[in-house]
MIDOSE-1310 file (N, C-alpha, C; in nm, 2 decimals, decimal comma, always signed):
residues 304
mkis	+17,70/+9,33/+13,44/+17,61/+9,42/+13,36/+17,47/+9,36/+13,34; +17,37/+9,44/+13,36/+17,23/+9,39/+13,34/+17,21/+9,35/+13,20; +17,13/+9,25/+13,18/+17,10/+9,20/+13,05/+17,04/+9,31/+12,96; +16,95/+9,39/+13,02/+16,89/+9,50/+12,94/+16,99/+9,60/+12,89
hflv	+17,09/+9,63/+12,98/+17,19/+9,73/+12,95/+17,29/+9,67/+12,84; +17,32/+9,54/+12,86/+17,40/+9,47/+12,76/+17,34/+9,47/+12,62; +17,21/+9,45/+12,61/+17,14/+9,45/+12,48/+17,14/+9,59/+12,42; +17,12/+9,69/+12,50/+17,13/+9,82/+12,45/+17,27/+9,86/+12,40
alsv	+17,37/+9,82/+12,48/+17,51/+9,84/+12,43/+17,54/+9,76/+12,31; +17,48/+9,64/+12,30/+17,51/+9,56/+12,18/+17,44/+9,62/+12,06; +17,32/+9,69/+12,08/+17,25/+9,76/+11,97/+17,34/+9,87/+11,91; +17,40/+9,95/+12,01/+17,49/+10,06/+11,97/+17,61/+10,01/+11,89
iclw	+17,67/+9,90/+11,94/+17,78/+9,84/+11,87/+17,75/+9,79/+11,73; +17,63/+9,73/+11,72/+17,59/+9,68/+11,59/+17,57/+9,80/+11,49; +17,51/+9,91/+11,54/+17,49/+10,03/+11,46/+17,62/+10,09/+11,42; +17,72/+10,10/+11,51/+17,85/+10,15/+11,48/+17,92/+10,07/+11,38
ganf	+17,91/+9,94/+11,39/+17,97/+9,85/+11,29/+17,91/+9,86/+11,16; +17,78/+9,87/+11,15/+17,71/+9,89/+11,02/+17,74/+10,03/+10,96; +17,78/+10,12/+11,04/+17,80/+10,26/+10,99/+17,91/+10,27/+10,89; +18,01/+10,18/+10,90/+18,12/+10,18/+10,80/+18,07/+10,15/+10,66
sfvk	+17,97/+10,06/+10,65/+17,91/+10,03/+10,52/+17,82/+10,15/+10,48; +17,75/+10,22/+10,58/+17,67/+10,34/+10,54/+17,76/+10,45/+10,48; +17,88/+10,46/+10,54/+17,97/+10,56/+10,49/+18,01/+10,53/+10,35; +18,04/+10,41/+10,32/+18,08/+10,37/+10,18/+17,96/+10,39/+10,08
mgls	+17,84/+10,37/+10,13/+17,72/+10,39/+10,04/+17,70/+10,54/+10,02; +17,72/+10,62/+10,12/+17,71/+10,77/+10,11/+17,81/+10,83/+10,02; +17,93/+10,77/+10,01/+18,04/+10,82/+9,92/+18,00/+10,80/+9,78; +17,91/+10,72/+9,74/+17,87/+10,70/+9,60/+17,80/+10,83/+9,55
qidp	+17,75/+10,91/+9,64/+17,68/+11,03/+9,60/+17,74/+11,16/+9,65; +17,82/+11,16/+9,75/+17,86/+11,28/+9,82/+18,01/+11,28/+9,84; +18,07/+11,40/+9,82/+18,21/+11,43/+9,85/+18,24/+11,39/+10,00; +18,36/+11,33/+10,02/+18,39/+11,28/+10,16/+18,38/+11,39/+10,27
filt	+18,44/+11,51/+10,24/+18,43/+11,61/+10,34/+18,29/+11,66/+10,36; +18,21/+11,67/+10,25/+18,07/+11,72/+10,26/+17,99/+11,62/+10,34; +18,01/+11,49/+10,30/+17,94/+11,38/+10,37/+17,96/+11,38/+10,52; +18,08/+11,40/+10,56/+18,11/+11,41/+10,70/+18,06/+11,54/+10,76
glrf	+18,07/+11,64/+10,69/+18,03/+11,77/+10,74/+17,87/+11,78/+10,76; +17,80/+11,72/+10,66/+17,65/+11,71/+10,68/+17,62/+11,63/+10,80; +17,69/+11,52/+10,83/+17,66/+11,44/+10,94/+17,67/+11,52/+11,07; +17,78/+11,60/+11,08/+17,80/+11,67/+11,21/+17,71/+11,80/+11,21
llaa	+17,68/+11,86/+11,09/+17,59/+11,97/+11,09/+17,45/+11,93/+11,14; +17,40/+11,82/+11,10/+17,27/+11,77/+11,14/+17,27/+11,73/+11,29; +17,39/+11,68/+11,33/+17,40/+11,64/+11,47/+17,40/+11,76/+11,56; +17,44/+11,88/+11,51/+17,45/+12,00/+11,59/+17,32/+12,08/+11,58
ipav	+17,26/+12,08/+11,46/+17,14/+12,17/+11,44/+17,02/+12,08/+11,41; +16,91/+12,10/+11,48/+16,88/+12,22/+11,57/+16,91/+12,21/+11,71; +16,98/+12,10/+11,76/+17,00/+12,07/+11,90/+17,07/+12,18/+11,97; +17,17/+12,25/+11,89/+17,25/+12,35/+11,95/+17,17/+12,47/+12,00
ffis	+17,05/+12,49/+11,94/+16,96/+12,60/+11,98/+16,88/+12,58/+12,11; +16,88/+12,45/+12,15/+16,80/+12,41/+12,26/+16,89/+12,37/+12,38; +17,01/+12,34/+12,36/+17,10/+12,29/+12,46/+17,21/+12,40/+12,49; +17,22/+12,43/+12,62/+17,32/+12,53/+12,66/+17,46/+12,49/+12,63
rpqv	+17,55/+12,58/+12,60/+17,69/+12,55/+12,58/+17,74/+12,49/+12,70; +17,82/+12,38/+12,69/+17,88/+12,32/+12,81/+17,98/+12,41/+12,88; +18,00/+12,39/+13,00/+18,09/+12,48/+13,08/+18,24/+12,45/+13,05; +18,27/+12,47/+12,92/+18,41/+12,46/+12,88/+18,44/+12,57/+12,78
sftl	+18,57/+12,60/+12,76/+18,60/+12,71/+12,67/+18,57/+12,68/+12,52; +18,55/+12,78/+12,44/+18,53/+12,77/+12,30/+18,66/+12,70/+12,24; +18,77/+12,73/+12,29/+18,89/+12,67/+12,24/+18,89/+12,52/+12,25; +18,85/+12,47/+12,36/+18,84/+12,33/+12,38/+18,74/+12,26/+12,28
liiy	+18,62/+12,33/+12,27/+18,52/+12,28/+12,18/+18,57/+12,27/+12,04; +18,64/+12,38/+12,00/+18,70/+12,38/+11,86/+18,80/+12,27/+11,84; +18,89/+12,26/+11,93/+19,00/+12,16/+11,92/+18,94/+12,02/+11,91; +18,85/+11,99/+12,01/+18,79/+11,86/+12,01/+18,71/+11,84/+11,88
glif	+18,63/+11,94/+11,83/+18,56/+11,93/+11,71/+18,65/+11,90/+11,59; +18,76/+11,96/+11,58/+18,86/+11,94/+11,47/+18,91/+11,80/+11,48; +18,95/+11,75/+11,60/+19,01/+11,62/+11,61/+18,91/+11,51/+11,59; +18,79/+11,53/+11,65/+18,69/+11,42/+11,64/+18,63/+11,42/+11,50
gvgl	+18,59/+11,54/+11,45/+18,53/+11,55/+11,32/+18,62/+11,53/+11,20; +18,73/+11,61/+11,20/+18,82/+11,60/+11,09/+18,92/+11,49/+11,10; +18,99/+11,49/+11,22/+19,10/+11,39/+11,24/+19,05/+11,25/+11,24; +18,93/+11,23/+11,30/+18,88/+11,09/+11,31/+18,79/+11,05/+11,19
waml	+18,67/+11,12/+11,18/+18,57/+11,07/+11,09/+18,60/+11,11/+10,94; +18,65/+11,23/+10,92/+18,69/+11,27/+10,78/+18,80/+11,18/+10,73; +18,90/+11,15/+10,81/+19,01/+11,07/+10,77/+18,96/+10,92/+10,74; +18,87/+10,88/+10,83/+18,82/+10,74/+10,81/+18,73/+10,74/+10,68
tlai	+18,66/+10,84/+10,65/+18,58/+10,85/+10,53/+18,68/+10,85/+10,41; +18,79/+10,92/+10,42/+18,88/+10,93/+10,31/+18,95/+10,79/+10,29; +18,97/+10,72/+10,40/+19,03/+10,59/+10,39/+18,94/+10,49/+10,31; +18,81/+10,50/+10,34/+18,71/+10,41/+10,27/+18,71/+10,46/+10,12
kagv	+18,72/+10,59/+10,10/+18,72/+10,64/+9,96/+18,85/+10,60/+9,89; +18,96/+10,58/+9,96/+19,08/+10,54/+9,91/+19,10/+10,39/+9,88; +18,99/+10,31/+9,92/+18,99/+10,17/+9,89/+18,99/+10,08/+10,00; +18,99/+10,12/+10,12/+18,98/+10,03/+10,24/+18,84/+9,99/+10,25
sagm	+18,81/+9,86/+10,26/+18,68/+9,81/+10,27/+18,62/+9,85/+10,41; +18,49/+9,84/+10,41/+18,42/+9,88/+10,53/+18,46/+9,79/+10,65; +18,47/+9,66/+10,62/+18,51/+9,56/+10,73/+18,65/+9,59/+10,78; +18,75/+9,61/+10,69/+18,88/+9,63/+10,73/+18,90/+9,77/+10,80
asll	+18,82/+9,87/+10,76/+18,82/+10,00/+10,82/+18,78/+9,99/+10,97; +18,67/+9,91/+10,99/+18,62/+9,89/+11,13/+18,72/+9,82/+11,21; +18,80/+9,73/+11,15/+18,90/+9,65/+11,23/+19,02/+9,74/+11,26; +19,07/+9,81/+11,16/+19,20/+9,88/+11,17/+19,18/+10,00/+11,27
lqss	+19,05/+10,05/+11,27/+19,03/+10,17/+11,36/+19,05/+10,13/+11,51; +19,03/+10,00/+11,54/+19,05/+9,95/+11,68/+19,19/+9,96/+11,72; +19,28/+9,99/+11,63/+19,42/+10,00/+11,67/+19,44/+10,13/+11,76; +19,33/+10,21/+11,77/+19,34/+10,32/+11,87/+19,36/+10,27/+12,01
afis	+19,33/+10,15/+12,04/+19,35/+10,09/+12,17/+19,50/+10,10/+12,21; +19,58/+10,05/+12,12/+19,73/+10,05/+12,16/+19,79/+10,18/+12,13; +19,73/+10,27/+12,05/+19,78/+10,40/+12,03/+19,76/+10,48/+12,16; +19,64/+10,45/+12,22/+19,61/+10,52/+12,35/+19,72/+10,48/+12,46
vlig	+19,76/+10,35/+12,45/+19,86/+10,30/+12,55/+19,99/+10,38/+12,52; +20,03/+10,40/+12,40/+20,15/+10,47/+12,37/+20,14/+10,62/+12,41; +20,03/+10,68/+12,39/+20,01/+10,82/+12,44/+20,03/+10,82/+12,59; +19,97/+10,72/+12,66/+19,99/+10,72/+12,81/+20,13/+10,70/+12,85
vffl	+20,20/+10,62/+12,78/+20,34/+10,60/+12,81/+20,43/+10,72/+12,79; +20,41/+10,78/+12,67/+20,50/+10,89/+12,63/+20,46/+11,03/+12,69; +20,33/+11,05/+12,71/+20,29/+11,18/+12,75/+20,24/+11,19/+12,90; +20,19/+11,08/+12,95/+20,14/+11,07/+13,08/+20,24/+10,99/+13,17
keki	+20,35/+10,95/+13,12/+20,45/+10,87/+13,19/+20,39/+10,75/+13,26; +20,29/+10,69/+13,20/+20,24/+10,57/+13,26/+20,33/+10,45/+13,23; +20,33/+10,35/+13,32/+20,41/+10,23/+13,30/+20,33/+10,13/+13,22; +20,40/+10,06/+13,13/+20,34/+9,96/+13,05/+20,38/+9,82/+13,10
giik	+20,28/+9,74/+13,13/+20,30/+9,60/+13,18/+20,34/+9,50/+13,07; +20,39/+9,39/+13,11/+20,43/+9,29/+13,02/+20,31/+9,24/+12,93; +20,19/+9,23/+12,99/+20,08/+9,18/+12,91/+20,04/+9,28/+12,80; +20,04/+9,41/+12,84/+20,01/+9,51/+12,74/+20,12/+9,51/+12,63
ligl	+20,24/+9,49/+12,67/+20,35/+9,49/+12,57/+20,34/+9,38/+12,48; +20,31/+9,26/+12,53/+20,28/+9,14/+12,44/+20,17/+9,17/+12,35; +20,06/+9,23/+12,40/+19,94/+9,26/+12,32/+19,98/+9,36/+12,21; +20,06/+9,46/+12,24/+20,10/+9,56/+12,14/+20,18/+9,49/+12,03
viai	+20,27/+9,41/+12,06/+20,36/+9,34/+11,96/+20,27/+9,25/+11,87; +20,18/+9,18/+11,93/+20,09/+9,09/+11,85/+20,01/+9,17/+11,76; +19,95/+9,28/+11,81/+19,86/+9,37/+11,72/+19,94/+9,43/+11,61; +20,06/+9,47/+11,64/+20,15/+9,53/+11,53/+20,18/+9,43/+11,43
cgll	+20,21/+9,31/+11,47/+20,23/+9,20/+11,37/+20,11/+9,18/+11,28; +19,99/+9,19/+11,34/+19,87/+9,18/+11,26/+19,86/+9,30/+11,16; +19,89/+9,42/+11,20/+19,89/+9,53/+11,11/+19,99/+9,52/+11,00; +20,11/+9,46/+11,03/+20,20/+9,44/+10,92/+20,16/+9,34/+10,82
ivlt	+20,08/+9,24/+10,86/+20,03/+9,14/+10,77/+19,92/+9,20/+10,68; +19,85/+9,30/+10,74/+19,74/+9,37/+10,66/+19,81/+9,43/+10,54; +19,93/+9,48/+10,55/+20,00/+9,54/+10,44/+20,02/+9,44/+10,32; +20,02/+9,31/+10,35/+20,04/+9,21/+10,25/+19,91/+9,16/+10,18
vqdg	+19,80/+9,21/+10,23/+19,67/+9,16/+10,18/+19,65/+9,21/+10,03; +19,62/+9,12/+9,94/+19,62/+9,16/+9,80/+19,48/+9,14/+9,74; +19,37/+9,14/+9,82/+19,24/+9,11/+9,76/+19,16/+9,24/+9,73; +19,23/+9,35/+9,74/+19,16/+9,48/+9,70/+19,09/+9,54/+9,82
svtl	+19,09/+9,49/+9,94/+19,02/+9,54/+10,05/+19,10/+9,65/+10,13; +19,23/+9,66/+10,10/+19,31/+9,76/+10,16/+19,40/+9,83/+10,06; +19,44/+9,95/+10,09/+19,54/+10,02/+10,01/+19,63/+10,09/+10,11; +19,76/+10,12/+10,06/+19,85/+10,18/+10,15/+19,80/+10,32/+10,19
lgim	+19,75/+10,40/+10,10/+19,70/+10,53/+10,13/+19,58/+10,52/+10,23; +19,50/+10,42/+10,20/+19,38/+10,40/+10,29/+19,42/+10,37/+10,43; +19,52/+10,28/+10,45/+19,57/+10,24/+10,58/+19,63/+10,36/+10,65; +19,70/+10,45/+10,58/+19,76/+10,57/+10,64/+19,64/+10,66/+10,69
fvmi	+19,54/+10,67/+10,62/+19,42/+10,75/+10,66/+19,36/+10,69/+10,79; +19,35/+10,56/+10,79/+19,29/+10,49/+10,91/+19,37/+10,51/+11,03; +19,51/+10,50/+11,01/+19,60/+10,52/+11,13/+19,59/+10,66/+11,18; +19,57/+10,76/+11,09/+19,55/+10,90/+11,14/+19,42/+10,90/+11,22
aasa	+19,31/+10,84/+11,17/+19,18/+10,84/+11,23/+19,19/+10,77/+11,37; +19,26/+10,66/+11,38/+19,28/+10,59/+11,50/+19,35/+10,67/+11,60; +19,45/+10,74/+11,56/+19,53/+10,83/+11,65/+19,44/+10,95/+11,70; +19,36/+11,00/+11,61/+19,26/+11,11/+11,65/+19,16/+11,06/+11,75
msvs	+19,12/+10,93/+11,73/+19,03/+10,87/+11,82/+19,09/+10,86/+11,96; +19,21/+10,82/+11,97/+19,28/+10,82/+12,10/+19,30/+10,95/+12,16; +19,34/+11,05/+12,08/+19,36/+11,19/+12,13/+19,23/+11,25/+12,18; +19,12/+11,23/+12,10/+18,99/+11,28/+12,15/+18,94/+11,22/+12,28
afiv	+18,97/+11,09/+12,30/+18,94/+11,03/+12,43/+19,02/+11,09/+12,54; +19,15/+11,11/+12,51/+19,24/+11,17/+12,60/+19,19/+11,31/+12,65; +19,14/+11,39/+12,55/+19,09/+11,52/+12,58/+18,97/+11,52/+12,67; +18,88/+11,43/+12,65/+18,76/+11,41/+12,73/+18,80/+11,38/+12,87
kwan	+18,90/+11,29/+12,88/+18,94/+11,24/+13,02/+19,02/+11,36/+13,09; +19,10/+11,42/+13,01/+19,19/+11,53/+13,07/+19,10/+11,65/+13,11; +19,00/+11,69/+13,03/+18,91/+11,80/+13,06/+18,80/+11,76/+13,16; +18,79/+11,63/+13,19/+18,69/+11,59/+13,28/+18,55/+11,64/+13,25
ikqm	+18,51/+11,61/+13,12/+18,38/+11,66/+13,07/+18,26/+11,60/+13,15; +18,18/+11,69/+13,20/+18,06/+11,65/+13,27/+17,93/+11,65/+13,18; +17,92/+11,75/+13,10/+17,80/+11,77/+13,02/+17,83/+11,71/+12,88; +17,84/+11,58/+12,87/+17,89/+11,51/+12,75/+17,80/+11,53/+12,63
fafv	+17,67/+11,52/+12,65/+17,58/+11,54/+12,53/+17,59/+11,68/+12,47; +17,59/+11,78/+12,56/+17,61/+11,92/+12,51/+17,74/+11,94/+12,45; +17,84/+11,87/+12,51/+17,98/+11,88/+12,45/+17,99/+11,83/+12,31; +17,93/+11,71/+12,29/+17,93/+11,65/+12,16/+17,85/+11,74/+12,06
vwsc	+17,73/+11,79/+12,10/+17,65/+11,87/+12,01/+17,73/+12,00/+11,96; +17,78/+12,07/+12,06/+17,85/+12,19/+12,03/+17,98/+12,17/+11,95; +18,05/+12,07/+11,98/+18,17/+12,04/+11,91/+18,14/+12,00/+11,76; +18,03/+11,93/+11,74/+17,99/+11,89/+11,61/+17,97/+12,02/+11,52
lfas	+17,92/+12,12/+11,58/+17,90/+12,25/+11,50/+18,03/+12,30/+11,44; +18,14/+12,30/+11,52/+18,26/+12,35/+11,48/+18,33/+12,25/+11,38; +18,30/+12,12/+11,40/+18,36/+12,02/+11,31/+18,29/+12,04/+11,17; +18,16/+12,06/+11,16/+18,09/+12,07/+11,03/+18,14/+12,20/+10,95
itlf	+18,16/+12,31/+11,02/+18,21/+12,43/+10,95/+18,35/+12,41/+10,89; +18,44/+12,34/+10,96/+18,57/+12,31/+10,91/+18,57/+12,22/+10,80; +18,48/+12,12/+10,80/+18,47/+12,02/+10,70/+18,42/+12,08/+10,57; +18,32/+12,17/+10,58/+18,27/+12,24/+10,46/+18,38/+12,32/+10,40
llsl	+18,46/+12,39/+10,48/+18,57/+12,47/+10,43/+18,68/+12,39/+10,36; +18,71/+12,27/+10,42/+18,80/+12,18/+10,36/+18,76/+12,13/+10,22; +18,63/+12,10/+10,21/+18,57/+12,06/+10,08/+18,58/+12,18/+9,98; +18,56/+12,30/+10,02/+18,57/+12,42/+9,94/+18,71/+12,44/+9,89
vtsg	+18,81/+12,42/+9,98/+18,95/+12,43/+9,95/+19,00/+12,33/+9,85; +18,96/+12,20/+9,88/+19,01/+12,09/+9,80/+18,94/+12,07/+9,66; +18,81/+12,10/+9,66/+18,73/+12,07/+9,54/+18,66/+12,19/+9,48; +18,67/+12,31/+9,55/+18,60/+12,43/+9,50/+18,45/+12,41/+9,52
tqaf	+18,38/+12,48/+9,44/+18,23/+12,48/+9,45/+18,17/+12,36/+9,38; +18,26/+12,29/+9,30/+18,21/+12,18/+9,22/+18,14/+12,07/+9,31; +18,20/+12,04/+9,43/+18,14/+11,94/+9,51/+18,00/+11,98/+9,56; +17,98/+12,10/+9,59/+17,85/+12,15/+9,64/+17,75/+12,15/+9,53
vela	+17,80/+12,18/+9,40/+17,71/+12,17/+9,29/+17,66/+12,03/+9,26; +17,76/+11,94/+9,27/+17,73/+11,80/+9,25/+17,63/+11,75/+9,36; +17,65/+11,80/+9,48/+17,56/+11,76/+9,59/+17,42/+11,80/+9,56; +17,40/+11,92/+9,51/+17,27/+11,97/+9,48/+17,20/+11,89/+9,37
nnlg	+17,29/+11,85/+9,27/+17,23/+11,78/+9,15/+17,21/+11,63/+9,17; +17,30/+11,57/+9,25/+17,30/+11,42/+9,26/+17,25/+11,36/+9,39; +17,23/+11,45/+9,49/+17,19/+11,39/+9,62/+17,04/+11,34/+9,61; +17,03/+11,21/+9,63/+16,90/+11,14/+9,62/+16,86/+11,09/+9,76
pvgi	+16,75/+11,02/+9,76/+16,69/+10,96/+9,89/+16,79/+10,87/+9,96; +16,87/+10,80/+9,89/+16,97/+10,71/+9,95/+17,08/+10,79/+10,03; +17,13/+10,89/+9,96/+17,23/+10,98/+10,03/+17,17/+11,05/+10,15; +17,05/+11,10/+10,14/+16,99/+11,17/+10,25/+16,96/+11,07/+10,37
ffvl	+16,92/+10,95/+10,33/+16,89/+10,85/+10,44/+17,02/+10,82/+10,52; +17,13/+10,80/+10,45/+17,25/+10,76/+10,52/+17,31/+10,88/+10,60; +17,30/+11,00/+10,55/+17,34/+11,12/+10,63/+17,26/+11,13/+10,76; +17,13/+11,11/+10,75/+17,04/+11,12/+10,86/+17,08/+11,01/+10,96
vqay	+17,10/+10,89/+10,91/+17,14/+10,78/+11,00/+17,27/+10,81/+11,08; +17,37/+10,86/+11,01/+17,49/+10,89/+11,07/+17,48/+11,01/+11,17; +17,39/+11,10/+11,14/+17,38/+11,22/+11,23/+17,31/+11,19/+11,36; +17,20/+11,11/+11,35/+17,11/+11,10/+11,47/+17,13/+10,96/+11,54
pvtl	+17,10/+10,85/+11,48/+17,12/+10,73/+11,56/+17,27/+10,70/+11,59; +17,36/+10,72/+11,49/+17,50/+10,68/+11,51/+17,57/+10,78/+11,60; +17,55/+10,91/+11,57/+17,63/+11,01/+11,65/+17,56/+11,05/+11,78; +17,44/+11,11/+11,76/+17,38/+11,17/+11,89/+17,33/+11,06/+11,98
lgyw	+17,24/+10,97/+11,93/+17,19/+10,87/+12,01/+17,29/+10,77/+12,06; +17,38/+10,72/+11,96/+17,48/+10,62/+12,00/+17,57/+10,67/+12,10; +17,63/+10,79/+12,09/+17,73/+10,84/+12,18/+17,66/+10,87/+12,32; +17,54/+10,92/+12,31/+17,47/+10,95/+12,44/+17,45/+10,83/+12,52
iwnr	+17,40/+10,72/+12,45/+17,37/+10,59/+12,52/+17,50/+10,54/+12,58; +17,60/+10,54/+12,49/+17,73/+10,48/+12,53/+17,79/+10,55/+12,65; +17,79/+10,68/+12,65/+17,85/+10,76/+12,76/+17,77/+10,74/+12,89; +17,64/+10,72/+12,87/+17,56/+10,70/+12,99/+17,60/+10,56/+13,06
lvii	+17,62/+10,46/+12,97/+17,66/+10,33/+13,02/+17,80/+10,34/+13,08; +17,89/+10,42/+13,02/+18,02/+10,43/+13,08/+18,02/+10,49/+13,22; +17,92/+10,58/+13,24/+17,91/+10,64/+13,38/+17,87/+10,53/+13,48; +17,78/+10,43/+13,43/+17,73/+10,33/+13,52/+17,83/+10,22/+13,54
ypis	+17,90/+10,18/+13,44/+17,99/+10,06/+13,44/+18,14/+10,11/+13,42; +18,23/+10,03/+13,48/+18,37/+10,07/+13,46/+18,42/+10,05/+13,32; +18,53/+10,12/+13,28/+18,58/+10,12/+13,15/+18,62/+9,97/+13,12; +18,67/+9,90/+13,22/+18,72/+9,76/+13,19/+18,60/+9,67/+13,15
tmap	+18,48/+9,71/+13,18/+18,36/+9,64/+13,13/+18,32/+9,68/+13,00; +18,32/+9,81/+12,97/+18,27/+9,87/+12,85/+18,37/+9,85/+12,73; +18,50/+9,88/+12,75/+18,59/+9,88/+12,65/+18,60/+9,75/+12,56; +18,60/+9,64/+12,63/+18,61/+9,51/+12,55/+18,49/+9,49/+12,45
ltll	+18,38/+9,55/+12,49/+18,26/+9,54/+12,40/+18,29/+9,60/+12,26; +18,37/+9,70/+12,25/+18,40/+9,77/+12,13/+18,47/+9,67/+12,03; +18,53/+9,56/+12,08/+18,59/+9,46/+11,99/+18,49/+9,40/+11,90; +18,36/+9,41/+11,94/+18,25/+9,35/+11,85/+18,22/+9,44/+11,73
ipvf	+18,27/+9,57/+11,73/+18,24/+9,66/+11,62/+18,29/+9,60/+11,49; +18,42/+9,55/+11,48/+18,46/+9,49/+11,36/+18,38/+9,37/+11,31; +18,33/+9,29/+11,41/+18,24/+9,18/+11,38/+18,12/+9,22/+11,30; +18,05/+9,32/+11,35/+17,94/+9,37/+11,27/+17,98/+9,45/+11,15
gfic	+18,10/+9,51/+11,16/+18,15/+9,58/+11,04/+18,17/+9,48/+10,92; +18,23/+9,36/+10,95/+18,26/+9,26/+10,85/+18,13/+9,20/+10,80; +18,04/+9,17/+10,90/+17,91/+9,11/+10,86/+17,83/+9,20/+10,76; +17,83/+9,33/+10,79/+17,76/+9,42/+10,69/+17,84/+9,44/+10,56
smyf	+17,97/+9,44/+10,57/+18,05/+9,45/+10,45/+18,03/+9,33/+10,36; +18,03/+9,21/+10,42/+18,01/+9,09/+10,34/+17,87/+9,09/+10,28; +17,77/+9,14/+10,36/+17,63/+9,14/+10,31/+17,61/+9,23/+10,19; +17,66/+9,36/+10,21/+17,64/+9,46/+10,11/+17,74/+9,46/+10,00
yget	+17,86/+9,42/+10,02/+17,97/+9,43/+9,92/+18,04/+9,30/+9,89; +18,00/+9,19/+9,95/+18,06/+9,07/+9,92/+18,20/+9,05/+9,97; +18,24/+9,12/+10,07/+18,38/+9,11/+10,12/+18,40/+8,97/+10,18; +18,52/+8,92/+10,15/+18,55/+8,78/+10,20/+18,66/+8,79/+10,30
lagg	+18,66/+8,69/+10,39/+18,77/+8,67/+10,49/+18,84/+8,54/+10,45; +18,96/+8,56/+10,41/+19,04/+8,44/+10,37/+19,19/+8,47/+10,38; +19,27/+8,36/+10,40/+19,41/+8,37/+10,39/+19,47/+8,46/+10,50; +19,56/+8,55/+10,45/+19,63/+8,65/+10,53/+19,54/+8,74/+10,61
kvia	+19,42/+8,77/+10,55/+19,33/+8,86/+10,62/+19,28/+8,80/+10,75; +19,25/+8,67/+10,75/+19,20/+8,60/+10,87/+19,31/+8,60/+10,98; +19,44/+8,58/+10,94/+19,55/+8,58/+11,03/+19,57/+8,72/+11,09; +19,56/+8,82/+11,00/+19,58/+8,96/+11,04/+19,47/+9,00/+11,14
cgli	+19,35/+8,97/+11,11/+19,23/+9,00/+11,19/+19,25/+8,94/+11,33; +19,28/+8,81/+11,33/+19,30/+8,73/+11,45/+19,41/+8,79/+11,54; +19,52/+8,83/+11,49/+19,63/+8,88/+11,56/+19,59/+9,02/+11,62; +19,53/+9,10/+11,54/+19,49/+9,24/+11,59/+19,39/+9,23/+11,70
vigi	+19,29/+9,14/+11,69/+19,19/+9,12/+11,79/+19,25/+9,07/+11,92; +19,34/+8,97/+11,90/+19,40/+8,91/+12,02/+19,49/+9,01/+12,09; +19,57/+9,09/+12,01/+19,65/+9,19/+12,07/+19,58/+9,30/+12,14; +19,47/+9,35/+12,08/+19,39/+9,45/+12,14/+19,32/+9,40/+12,27
tlvm	+19,28/+9,28/+12,26/+19,21/+9,21/+12,38/+19,30/+9,21/+12,50; +19,43/+9,17/+12,47/+19,53/+9,17/+12,58/+19,55/+9,31/+12,64; +19,56/+9,41/+12,55/+19,58/+9,55/+12,60/+19,46/+9,59/+12,69; +19,34/+9,56/+12,64/+19,22/+9,61/+12,71/+19,20/+9,53/+12,84
lepa	+19,23/+9,40/+12,84/+19,19/+9,32/+12,96/+19,31/+9,29/+13,05; +19,42/+9,37/+13,04/+19,54/+9,35/+13,12/+19,50/+9,35/+13,27; +19,42/+9,44/+13,32/+19,39/+9,44/+13,46/+19,31/+9,32/+13,51; +19,22/+9,27/+13,42/+19,14/+9,15/+13,46/+19,23/+9,03/+13,45
ikqw	+19,33/+9,02/+13,36/+19,42/+8,91/+13,35/+19,51/+8,90/+13,47; +19,56/+9,02/+13,51/+19,64/+9,03/+13,63/+19,57/+8,98/+13,75; +19,44/+9,02/+13,77/+19,36/+8,98/+13,88/+19,34/+8,83/+13,88; +19,32/+8,77/+13,76/+19,30/+8,63/+13,75/+19,42/+8,55/+13,79
vtgw	+19,54/+8,60/+13,74/+19,67/+8,53/+13,77/+19,69/+8,54/+13,92; +19,67/+8,66/+13,98/+19,69/+8,67/+14,12/+19,60/+8,58/+14,20; +19,47/+8,58/+14,16/+19,38/+8,49/+14,23/+19,42/+8,34/+14,21; +19,47/+8,30/+14,10/+19,51/+8,16/+14,08/+19,63/+8,13/+14,16
riyk	+19,72/+8,22/+14,18/+19,84/+8,20/+14,26/+19,80/+8,19/+14,41; +19,71/+8,27/+14,45/+19,66/+8,26/+14,59/+19,59/+8,13/+14,61; +19,51/+8,09/+14,51/+19,44/+7,96/+14,53/+19,54/+7,84/+14,53; +19,64/+7,84/+14,45/+19,74/+7,74/+14,45/+19,82/+7,74/+14,58
hlkk	+19,85/+7,86/+14,64/+19,92/+7,87/+14,76/+19,84/+7,81/+14,88; +19,71/+7,85/+14,88/+19,62/+7,80/+14,98/+19,60/+7,65/+14,97; +19,60/+7,60/+14,85/+19,58/+7,45/+14,83/+19,70/+7,37/+14,88; +19,82/+7,43/+14,87/+19,94/+7,36/+14,92/+19,95/+7,38/+15,07
spni	+19,89/+7,48/+15,13/+19,90/+7,50/+15,27/+19,83/+7,39/+15,35; +19,88/+7,35/+15,47/+19,82/+7,25/+15,55/+19,69/+7,31/+15,61; +19,59/+7,22/+15,62/+19,46/+7,26/+15,68/+19,48/+7,30/+15,83; +19,41/+7,41/+15,86/+19,42/+7,45/+16,00/+19,29/+7,41/+16,08
């Protein structure tokens, strides 16, 4: 990967990691569903008026919008609202890597190699240790919401791959429109008009700033840049970079909220990262092992 492209990708990763803290800050002023809904509404409008609808069905746009907007980001926002710290949320969301593997095994009949299996076991052990953390950075309800979000993240990626989306920017913009409408309806159903009244009365410059950041740099710009790089470089090159998201997530959480890494949390984080790394890098590891075996074989062979 070119240095310039790596730095651009790293900037996106940094922004995505910081976004977990932005979400937490936004929740101090805005209802979770409305906060997420505003993010996607601004990501869709006014862009939707200038970008033609992608060549996919409305059904697919709606389904993707619901899974990506409600299943992923609304659930993640609820997880943070339920007590999961920004740093832990950024880490636990990466469990989507092995959820994707399970989807491939059960629905696409893909075979799972020994390296991926070991990675899954290690990551699951890390998740189990997370349940024992007692420093207030995780809650059982919050973990449940994050796991739903991670599953939705895997399913949304599966939809994009299955549908072979070509006009990705237009697809994201139009799906955001349907996501925002659903999120506002959910807020109305769960909280009535009170949440909208509080939004009008309490929304200040801080809340507006964080909604704008999530809508434009994080969502539109971030996903557009990332998808462009995915076109240029193989998934095996891009996917491991996402492991840096929790790094920036924890850095921002420690800076803004004083989150600490100690005891069982360190062990849990280490196991999850190691497990996900094995899952993502299985092809590269296999190539390395094969190359090493060939090298050892040639070394033992007599010179010709």
